[in-house]
C-alpha positions as CSV (number, residue, x, y, z in Angstrom):
1,M,0.0,0.0,0.0
2,P,2.8,2.6,0.8
3,Q,4.4,1.8,-2.5
4,R,1.1,2.4,-4.4
5,K,0.6,5.8,-2.6
6,I,4.1,6.9,-3.5
7,I,3.6,6.0,-7.2
8,L,0.1,7.7,-7.3
9,G,1.6,10.8,-5.6
10,M,4.4,11.0,-8.2
11,I,1.9,10.7,-11.1
12,L,-0.3,13.4,-9.6
13,I,2.7,15.8,-9.4
14,F,3.7,15.0,-13.0
15,L,0.1,15.7,-14.2
16,V,-0.1,19.0,-12.4
17,L,3.2,20.1,-13.9
18,M,2.2,18.9,-17.4
19,L,-1.2,20.7,-17.3
20,S,0.4,23.9,-16.0
21,S,2.9,24.0,-18.8
22,I,0.3,23.2,-21.4
23,L,-2.0,25.9,-20.2
24,L,0.8,28.4,-20.0
25,A,1.8,27.6,-23.6
26,Q,-1.8,28.0,-24.7
27,M,-2.0,31.4,-23.1
28,Q,1.1,32.6,-25.0
29,E,0.3,30.9,-28.3
30,Y,-0.3,33.1,-31.3
31,K,-0.2,32.8,-35.0
32,D,0.7,35.6,-37.4
33,Y,-1.8,36.0,-40.2
34,T,-1.4,38.1,-43.3
35,V,-4.6,39.8,-44.5
36,I,-5.6,39.0,-48.1
37,R,-8.0,40.9,-50.3
38,G,-11.6,40.5,-49.2
39,D,-10.7,39.3,-45.7
40,T,-12.8,40.4,-42.7
41,L,-12.2,39.5,-39.0
42,W,-15.4,37.4,-39.2
43,D,-14.0,35.4,-42.2
44,I,-10.5,35.1,-40.6
45,S,-12.0,33.8,-37.3
46,K,-14.1,31.2,-39.1
47,K,-11.1,30.0,-41.2
48,E,-8.4,30.1,-38.4
49,L,-10.4,29.4,-35.3
50,E,-13.4,27.5,-36.8
51,N,-15.7,30.0,-35.0
52,P,-16.6,33.3,-36.7
53,F,-18.1,34.7,-33.4
54,S,-14.5,34.8,-32.0
55,W,-13.8,37.9,-34.1
56,P,-14.2,40.4,-31.1
57,K,-11.5,38.5,-29.2
58,V,-9.2,38.6,-32.2
59,W,-9.8,42.3,-32.5
60,K,-9.0,42.9,-28.8
61,E,-5.7,41.0,-29.2
62,N,-4.8,43.5,-32.0
63,P,-5.0,47.0,-30.5
64,G,-3.5,48.5,-33.7
65,I,-6.8,47.8,-35.5
66,T,-9.0,50.7,-34.5
67,N,-11.9,49.7,-36.8
68,P,-12.6,46.0,-37.3
69,D,-14.2,46.7,-40.6
70,K,-11.0,48.3,-42.0
71,I,-8.2,45.8,-42.4
72,Y,-6.0,45.8,-45.4
73,P,-4.2,43.3,-47.7
74,G,-0.7,42.7,-46.4
75,Q,-1.6,43.8,-42.8
76,K,-0.2,41.4,-40.1
77,I,-2.6,40.4,-37.3
78,K,-2.2,38.0,-34.3
79,I,-4.5,35.0,-34.1
80,P,-4.9,33.9,-30.4
81,L,-4.8,30.1,-30.9
82,Y,-5.7,29.5,-27.2
83,L,-9.3,30.0,-28.3
84,L,-9.1,26.6,-30.0
85,Q,-10.2,23.9,-27.7
86,K,-7.4,21.3,-27.3
87,E,-7.7,17.8,-26.0
88,I,-5.2,16.7,-23.4
89,T,-4.5,13.0,-23.3
90,L,-3.5,11.9,-19.8
91,P,-1.1,9.1,-19.3
92,E,-2.5,5.8,-18.0
93,I,-1.8,5.0,-14.3
94,P,0.4,1.9,-14.3
95,E,-1.0,-1.1,-12.5
96,V,0.6,-1.9,-9.2
97,K,1.1,-5.6,-8.6
98,K,-0.6,-6.9,-5.5
99,S,1.3,-8.8,-2.8
100,E,0.7,-12.5,-3.0
101,K,-0.5,-12.4,0.7
102,L,-3.2,-9.7,-0.2
103,E,-4.2,-11.2,-3.5
104,K,-7.7,-12.6,-3.5
105,K,-9.3,-14.9,-5.8
106,E,-11.4,-12.9,-8.3
107,E,-15.0,-13.7,-8.8
108,P,-16.1,-14.3,-12.4
109,K,-17.2,-11.0,-14.0
110,K,-20.9,-10.7,-14.7
111,E,-21.9,-9.4,-18.2
112,I,-23.8,-6.2,-18.0
113,A,-26.2,-5.5,-20.8
114,K,-25.2,-2.4,-22.7
115,R,-27.8,0.3,-23.1
116,I,-28.2,1.4,-26.7
117,E,-28.4,5.2,-26.7
118,P,-30.6,6.8,-29.4
119,P,-28.8,8.9,-32.0
120,K,-28.1,12.4,-30.8
121,K,-30.3,15.0,-32.6
122,E,-28.6,18.1,-34.0
123,Y,-30.1,21.5,-34.5
124,I,-30.3,22.9,-38.0
125,V,-28.1,25.8,-36.8
126,D,-27.1,26.9,-33.3
127,K,-28.6,29.8,-31.4
128,D,-25.9,32.4,-32.2
129,I,-26.0,31.7,-36.0
130,L,-29.8,31.8,-36.0
131,I,-29.9,35.2,-34.2
132,A,-27.1,36.7,-36.2
133,S,-28.6,35.6,-39.5
134,G,-31.1,38.5,-39.5
135,Y,-34.3,38.8,-41.5
136,I,-36.4,40.9,-43.9
137,T,-39.3,42.9,-42.4
138,D,-41.9,45.2,-43.7
139,S,-40.8,48.1,-41.6
140,V,-38.0,48.9,-39.1
141,Q,-39.3,48.6,-35.6
142,S,-37.3,49.7,-32.5
143,V,-37.9,50.4,-28.8
144,G,-34.9,52.7,-28.4
145,S,-31.3,53.1,-29.4
146,V,-27.7,53.1,-28.1
147,V,-26.6,56.7,-27.5
148,D,-23.1,56.6,-26.0
149,S,-20.6,54.5,-24.0
150,P,-18.7,55.2,-20.8
151,S,-15.4,54.6,-22.5
152,G,-16.2,57.0,-25.3
153,R,-15.4,54.2,-27.9
154,S,-17.4,54.3,-31.1
155,I,-17.2,50.5,-31.7
156,L,-18.3,48.1,-29.0
157,G,-18.3,44.4,-28.5
158,K,-19.2,41.6,-26.0
159,G,-18.5,42.7,-22.4
160,D,-18.6,46.4,-23.2
161,Y,-21.0,48.9,-21.5
162,A,-23.2,51.5,-23.2
163,Y,-25.9,54.0,-22.5
164,I,-29.4,53.7,-24.1
165,K,-32.6,55.7,-24.5
166,T,-35.9,53.8,-24.7
167,Y,-39.4,54.8,-25.3
168,K,-40.6,53.1,-22.2
169,P,-39.1,52.7,-18.7
170,T,-36.7,49.7,-18.3
171,K,-35.7,47.5,-15.4
172,V,-32.5,45.8,-14.4
173,G,-32.2,42.4,-16.2
174,E,-34.3,43.4,-19.2
175,K,-32.8,42.3,-22.5
176,F,-32.8,43.8,-26.0
177,Y,-31.6,42.8,-29.4
178,V,-29.2,45.4,-30.8
179,I,-30.1,45.9,-34.5
180,R,-29.5,48.0,-37.6
181,S,-31.2,48.3,-40.9
182,A,-29.0,47.5,-43.9
183,G,-31.6,49.3,-46.2
184,K,-34.4,48.4,-48.5
185,V,-34.6,45.1,-50.3
186,T,-35.8,45.2,-53.8
187,H,-36.7,42.2,-55.9
188,P,-33.9,41.5,-58.5
189,K,-36.4,40.8,-61.3
190,S,-39.5,42.9,-60.6
191,G,-37.8,45.8,-58.8
192,L,-40.6,45.8,-56.1
193,V,-39.6,46.7,-52.6
194,L,-39.9,43.6,-50.4
195,G,-39.0,45.3,-47.1
196,Y,-35.9,46.1,-45.0
197,L,-33.0,43.9,-44.2
198,I,-32.4,43.8,-40.5
199,E,-29.0,42.8,-39.1
200,V,-28.9,41.6,-35.5
201,L,-25.6,43.0,-34.0
202,G,-25.9,41.5,-30.5
203,I,-27.7,41.2,-27.3
204,A,-27.7,43.7,-24.4
205,E,-28.9,43.6,-20.8
206,V,-29.8,46.5,-18.5
207,V,-27.5,46.6,-15.5
208,G,-28.7,49.8,-13.8
209,Q,-28.6,53.6,-13.9
210,D,-25.5,55.8,-14.2
211,D,-26.1,59.6,-13.6
212,G,-29.6,59.3,-14.7
213,E,-28.8,57.3,-17.9
214,T,-29.8,53.7,-18.5
215,K,-26.7,51.5,-18.6
216,I,-26.5,48.2,-20.5
217,K,-23.9,45.5,-20.8
218,I,-23.4,43.8,-24.2
219,T,-23.7,40.1,-23.5
220,A,-23.3,38.9,-27.1
221,S,-22.0,40.5,-30.2
222,Y,-22.2,39.3,-33.8
223,S,-21.0,42.5,-35.5
224,D,-19.7,45.9,-34.4
225,I,-22.1,47.9,-32.2
226,S,-21.9,51.7,-32.2
227,P,-23.9,54.7,-31.0
228,G,-27.0,55.0,-33.2
229,S,-27.6,51.2,-33.2
230,L,-31.3,50.5,-32.6
231,L,-32.9,48.3,-29.9
232,D,-35.6,45.7,-30.4
233,S,-37.6,43.7,-27.9
234,Y,-35.9,40.5,-26.8
235,S,-37.5,37.1,-27.1
236,E,-36.0,33.6,-27.0
237,V,-35.5,32.1,-30.4
238,E,-37.0,28.7,-31.3
239,L,-34.4,26.1,-32.3
240,H,-35.4,23.4,-34.7
241,Y,-33.9,19.9,-35.0
242,R,-32.3,18.9,-38.3
243,P,-34.9,16.7,-40.0
244,E,-33.7,13.2,-40.9
245,T,-35.4,13.5,-44.3
246,P,-35.7,17.2,-45.2
247,R,-38.6,18.3,-47.4
248,K,-37.7,19.5,-51.0
249,P,-40.7,21.6,-52.0
250,S,-41.4,22.3,-55.6
251,I,-41.3,26.1,-55.4
252,N,-39.4,28.5,-57.6
253,G,-38.1,31.9,-56.4
254,Y,-35.0,34.1,-56.2
255,V,-32.2,35.1,-53.8
256,V,-33.2,38.7,-53.0
257,A,-30.5,39.6,-50.6
258,T,-27.4,38.3,-48.8
259,K,-26.1,38.8,-45.2
260,G,-24.0,42.0,-45.1
261,L,-25.1,42.6,-48.7
262,R,-22.1,40.7,-49.8
263,I,-21.7,40.1,-53.5
264,L,-19.8,36.8,-53.3
265,N,-21.1,34.1,-51.0
266,G,-20.3,30.4,-50.4
267,M,-20.8,27.6,-47.9
268,W,-22.2,28.6,-44.5
269,D,-23.1,32.1,-45.7
270,I,-26.6,33.5,-45.2
271,V,-29.1,34.4,-48.0
272,Y,-32.7,35.6,-48.1
273,I,-35.3,34.3,-50.6
274,D,-38.6,35.7,-51.8
275,K,-40.8,32.8,-50.6
276,G,-42.1,32.3,-47.0
277,S,-44.7,30.7,-44.8
278,K,-47.6,31.8,-47.0
279,E,-46.2,29.6,-49.8
280,G,-46.1,26.7,-47.4
281,L,-42.4,26.7,-46.6
282,K,-41.1,25.2,-43.3
283,V,-37.9,25.5,-41.4
284,G,-35.6,22.8,-42.6
285,D,-36.7,22.8,-46.2
286,L,-34.0,22.3,-48.8
287,F,-33.6,24.1,-52.2
288,A,-31.0,24.5,-54.9
289,T,-29.8,27.8,-56.4
290,T,-28.7,28.3,-60.0
291,I,-26.1,30.6,-61.6
292,Q,-27.4,33.5,-63.6
293,G,-26.7,33.4,-67.3
294,K,-25.0,29.9,-67.2
295,H,-27.8,27.7,-68.5
296,G,-29.3,27.1,-65.1
297,A,-26.2,25.4,-63.6
298,V,-26.8,24.5,-59.9
299,N,-24.3,26.4,-57.7
300,S,-25.5,25.7,-54.2
301,E,-27.8,23.8,-51.8
302,I,-29.6,26.0,-49.2
303,Q,-31.7,25.2,-46.1
304,V,-34.3,27.4,-44.6
305,I,-33.5,28.4,-41.0
306,N,-36.1,31.2,-40.3
307,L,-39.4,32.1,-41.8
308,K,-41.4,35.3,-42.3
309,E,-44.7,35.4,-44.2
310,S,-43.3,36.4,-47.6
311,T,-39.6,35.8,-47.2
312,A,-37.2,33.2,-45.6
313,T,-33.7,33.2,-44.3
314,A,-31.5,30.3,-45.5
315,I,-28.0,29.0,-44.9
316,I,-25.8,27.7,-47.8
317,R,-25.1,24.0,-47.0
318,K,-23.1,23.2,-50.1
319,S,-21.7,25.3,-52.9
320,S,-19.9,24.6,-56.1
321,D,-19.7,28.2,-57.2
322,I,-20.4,31.7,-55.8
323,V,-24.0,32.6,-54.8
324,T,-25.3,36.1,-55.2
325,K,-28.5,38.2,-55.3
326,G,-30.6,37.3,-58.3
327,D,-29.7,33.6,-58.4
328,E,-32.9,31.5,-59.0
329,V,-34.1,29.2,-56.2
330,I,-35.4,25.9,-57.5
331,S,-36.5,22.5,-56.2
332,L,-33.6,20.3,-55.1
333,K,-33.7,17.0,-57.1
């Protein structure tokens, strides 16, 4: 027994030293990245860290970047690789032989029936992607706006504080979506106005009063937040499980806008189409899109993640070519 305790103690000390060195290395681990044409912190975070919502942390590690929307080809930035989750494999504890005097005759092992777990269900998209995807609405609705920040900074992110003005009294703990309008959405074929594209920038929570001003803390950020950003009432989003056999409705339409009004879009980007719940669409439906002017060649597979009456938000699941506004939406064969 004393020998076993000594060995276990030595192993414990070794593990503590090893974990400490690994954690220290992670805290100091960075990668230099050279910005290329078309890069954004969102894209870089998705490519290097496999999580686009890590862009505020990348920004904070690079104080030389005053505006996250303004990075330039050839610019060097630091990528904090400690944001990547790493697995640590612990060494196995060696078996200590028992003394012949203490050794007991082992009883035959009884077979235990294994429980078969049902396959784990996955959501179509996670909560952050669903909220950040935005939507098209008939008119821009708001319950207030961000007016200033204690730090005086014009660009805010997760963990920052700000002051707001609202049309109705607020209480501590009340939440808001922080939004902005990207402008009117017109149909690429008819030219008719379909509504306004709303970008959800983040989530804020009231923390109290500061010299008579309502103070909030930004608890989640999906894009830069600045004074002038609007507030909308908060409600929990409904997450949908990914259907085992998605529907493929026979409906034709068009991509009428893209997230951030980007011209070039590919896999995992967000698009908006001119068909919604009134046409019978459901969350989880799959469609194909076709390239304009190229004999109807299919360039992507999209899946509906959010519905309005006349429009829908969709994520690009697969892409063989760029997707842009005006591409036709067709039934997926």
